[in-house]
N, C-alpha and C positions, 0 to 999 in steps of 0.2 A: 726355519722357514724355507731355506733353500732346499732341504731334503724333501719337504712336503711338496714344493713346486715341481721338483723333478719327478717325484712319485706320481703326482697328478698328471703330469705331461705324458708319463709312460702308460697310464691306465688304459686309454683307448687303444694303444698299440698292442699291449700284451693281452687284453681281454678279447680282441677281435681278430686274432690271427687266422683262425679257422674260417670265420665269416669273410675275411678279406680274400682268402683263396677261393672260396665259393663265389664271392661277388665278382672277382676278377674273371673267373671262368665264365660267369654268366654274361660277360661282355659280348660273347658270341655263341654261347650255348644255345640260345634261342634259334640261331640260324641252323642248328644241327637237328632240330626237331620239327615234325610236321604238325599242322593244326588239325582240329577235328574234321573240318569240312574240306571239300575239294577246292573251293574258292580260297579258303584260308591257307590251305597248303600251297597254292599258287603264290599267295602273298609272301609266305615264308620262304619260298624258293627265291623270290626276288631279293629278299633281304640277304639270304645266303650267297647269292651271286654277287651282290654288292660287296659284302665283306671279303669274299674270296678274291675279288679284284683289287683289294687294298693290300699291297705288299708291305708297306711300312706306314706307321702313324705314330704321332706323339701329341701330347697335350697336357692339360692340367686337370686335377680332380680335387673335389672336396668331399670328405666323408663325415657323415653324421651318425653317431652311435646311439644305442638304445637309451642311454642316460642323458642324452643331449650334448655329449661331448663332440667336439668338432676338430678335424685336422685336415690337412691337404697336402698336395705335392704334385709331382710330375710323373707321367707314364710314357713308356717307349715300347713299341711292338714292331717286330720284323718277322714276317712269315717266310718259311715255316719254323716254328719252335722257339722263337726268342721273344723275351719280354723282360721289362724292368719297371718297377714302381719305386720311386723315391719319395718318402714322406719329408715334408719341410721341417726344419728345426723348430722346436727342440726334439722332435721325434727322431730316433735313430733307426727306424725300421726301414728295411729294404726287402724287396721281393725280386728275384732274378731267375729267369729261365734261359739256359744256354742251348736249348735244342735237345738235350738229353735228360737233364735234371732240373728241378726247381728248388731254390732255397729261400727260406724266410729267415731273415737275420736281424739281430739287434747289434748294430755296429759299436754301440757304447759298452754293452755288457759282453760283447764277443760271443754271443750265442747264435747258433744256426740250426735250423731244421731242414733236412734234406729229403726230397721225394723224387722218385723216377717220374719224369714228365708223363709217360704213357700210362701211369697209374692215377693220374689226376684229371679232373674235368678241364684243366687248362689245355690238354691236348686237343680238345675241340676248338678252343679259341685260336690256337696257333697252327692248326693243321693246314696242309697244302690245299686240301679239298674238304669243304664242309659237307658232311654226310647228313641227309635228312632221313635217317633210318629209324629212329626210336620214337616211342610214344611217351612224351613228357609234358605236353602242353595241357594245362588245366583250364585256361581261359584266355580269350583274345577279345580286346575291345578296340574297335577302329573308330576314331573320332576325326573331326576335320583337322585338328592340329596335333594329334597324338595317337600313336598306336601302342597299346599296352598289352604285354604278353606275360602270363603267369605260368611258370614252370615248376614241376615237382616230380621227383622220382626217388623213392626210398632207396633204390640200389646205388644211387650216386650221391644224392643230397640228404639222405635220411629223411627226417620229418620236416626238413626246412623247405621253404618255397622261395622262388626268385621272381620278382616282378621287374620287367624291363620296359622302358619307355623310349619309343623311337619317333623321329620326325617321319611322318607318313609320306612325304614327298622325296626326301633325300635318302631315307632309310638309315640315317645316322643315329647312333645311340646317344641319348641325352642323360639318362639316369637309370640306375638299377637299385633295387631294395631287396635285402635278404631278410626273411622272416624266420626266426629259429623255432625250435620245438616249444619254447616258452612264449611264442608269439611276440617276441621283441624284434624290432626292426633296426637294421643298419643300412643306410642309404649312401650311395655314391653318385655324385654328379660330375660329368666331364664337360670341358669347354676348351676353347682355343685349340681345337684339334687341327693338326696339319697332316696331310697325306703325302706320300712320295718323298719322304725325308731320307737322306743318306746318313747312316750311323757309323761311327768308328767301332770296330769289333770289340774293343774293350768295354763298351757299354753293357754287353751281355756276358761278360766273363764272370764266372763264379770263383770266389777265392777258396779253392779246394784245400789249400794248405791250412787255412784257418778252420775250415769245416772239419777236416779229418784230425787236425791237431786238437781241436776241442774234444773230439770223441776219445782220443788217446788219453787226454788229460783227465776226462771225466770218468 
């Protein structure tokens, strides 16, 4: 019974690692892409300017997987280049960017996946300046209480799409949803967000000894 409980608890973590990286990048990827019309492009620039002005932020998130599984945790961001996502127990998952690399780790199993930051969409999220250079916006819906943006680009996200939902007045992100090639959705909601927070440098430290030790051992 215990083994089954632990296995079930790990399922959303292990099954959604790639989706999580894409979803985290989507947190600000929308601010890096123009909308189809001039008016929409102007709105996108306002969102980009808002995100660029936020140097640090932290908060909580809840993630809903395609099978209905649910998990949550806390996130921390410091521009440029630094990010951390901690899933709450019993999930052992961690996502850390130190400005050069990004790791996705399972602290219980001692497994780590390492990626250069500049080779991931997270570089958009964490950049000093958000560039509105590429054509990725597929749809924009502006309502009284919500602005919804759908992004897709095969060169970065493959056949997946990302739907982001913003407060139209504050430009703050409320939720994003990743739709994969099989049309399955993974959604992340964020709340209790605080800006202008000071972090200890250790928050964004990658345990390189463990990462490289794992590779030598494997």
